[in-house]
N, C-alpha and C positions, 0 to 999 in steps of 0.2 A: 582494568581499563576495558570499556565496552567498545569494540571495534564496529565500524559501520557495516551495513549490509553491502555485499559486493555485487558487481554486475553479473558474475557467474551465478550467484544465488538467485538474482532476479530472473535470469534465463533458465533457472532450474537445471543448471549444469550445461546442457548442450543444445537447448532449443534454438539458439541463434545459429547453430551449425545445421542441425537436422531440418529446420524450417527456414533456412536462409533465403529461399525464394519468396517467402512471405514477409520477411523482415525488411520492410522498405526503409529508405533513409529517413523518412518522416517519423516512422515508428521508432527507429533507433535513436533519433534526437529526442523524442518524447520520453523514451525509457530513461535516458540520462537525466532529464529534468525531473521525472518522477522519483527516481532514485536519490537525486540530490535533495529534494524536498523531504522525502521520507527520512533520510539520514539527518537532516536538520531538525526534524521533529524529535527523533530519537535522542539527539544531542541535548536538546532542551529537557526532555523527559529524564535522561540519565543525570543531568545536573540537579534536577529537582528531587530525584530518587537515587541517591548515590549507591545504595545497596542493591539496586535492581540488576538482575542477570541480563545478559545479552540476548536481544531478540533477533531472530532470523526472519527470512522471507518464506512464508507459506506458499504464496502464489504471486508471481510477477507477470511477465508477458506470457499470454496464451494465444497461440495461433488458433484460428477457427476450429480446427479438428480437435485440438486439446480442450478448448472451451466447451465444445459440444459434448465431449466425454466427461466433463467435470460436473459432478453431482450438484444440483441446485444453482448452476451458473446461469446468469442472465443471458438471453440470446444475443443481446447487444452489449455485452460486458465491456467496461472500460479497460479491462485487462488486455483485450485484443488489440487495442490501439496504443498500449503502453501508458495509459493515463491512470492506472490503479495498481496498488500493491496491497497484499494481505500480509500483515506483520504478525508473526507468531506471538500469541498472548494467552497462553493456557490458563493463567491465573486471573486474567482480566484487569490486571493492574494498569496497563497502558490505556485501555479503553476507559477505565474509571478516571484516570488522570486527565484524559482528553476532554472529559465532561466537566472538569473543574474550571473555574474562571481562568486560571493560568493556562490550562490546556486549550481552552477555547481561544485565548489570545494567541497562543502559539500557532494553532491551526490557521487563524486569520492572518497573522504576520507572515507565515510561510506560504500561504496560498493552497491550503488543503481542505477537503471536505471529508467528513467522517460518516460512515454508515453507522447507524445507531447500534450501540453495543448489544442491545437485546437481539439483534439479528446476526451477531458475530460472536458467539459464546467463547471461542478459543482463539480468535484472531482479531486483529484490528484492521479494518479496511479503510484506507484513505485513498483519495483520488485528487487529481490536479484540475479537474473541471467541475463546475457546480452541477448538482442534479437538477432535474426539471423544476423542483420546488424552489431552488435557489438557497435553501437552508443549509447552514454550515454543518449541522447534524441532520441526517435524513434517514428515512426508512426506505428499504428497497421496494 
C-alpha cells in the first residue's frame, strides 16, 4: 500500500516550527490544498501503476531564506507560497506517466500544472496555479 505524502514531509520536518513567523494562515491553507491535490495525483498514478514504489516529497513549502539557499530555485518560486511540491521521482516513472493522456487528464481533473520532465530529471514538480503560459505542462 502506498501511503500519502504527509504534512510533516511537506514541511521537511520542522519548517512549520522553525519558520512559524513566516507561515501565514493563507500559506498554511494553500499547503493543505497542494498536498491534497498531490496525493490525489499519486493515488491515480498508483492505481494505474500498482507495482510503483511510494514517492515522497523532495521539496514542499520553502520560506524565502530556504528558497534563496536552494540551488536553481526560482526567485519567485511557488514553493514559497505553498502552491508547489516536488515529488521524488528518481526513475522518471511519475513524470512519464503525467505526460500520457491518462496523466494529462488526471492533472486537469485534479487542478495541477506540471513542470516539463526535461527540467526535473529526478523529481516531478506540480503546482496548483497555472504558469504564465497557461499550459498544463510548462518549461520553467
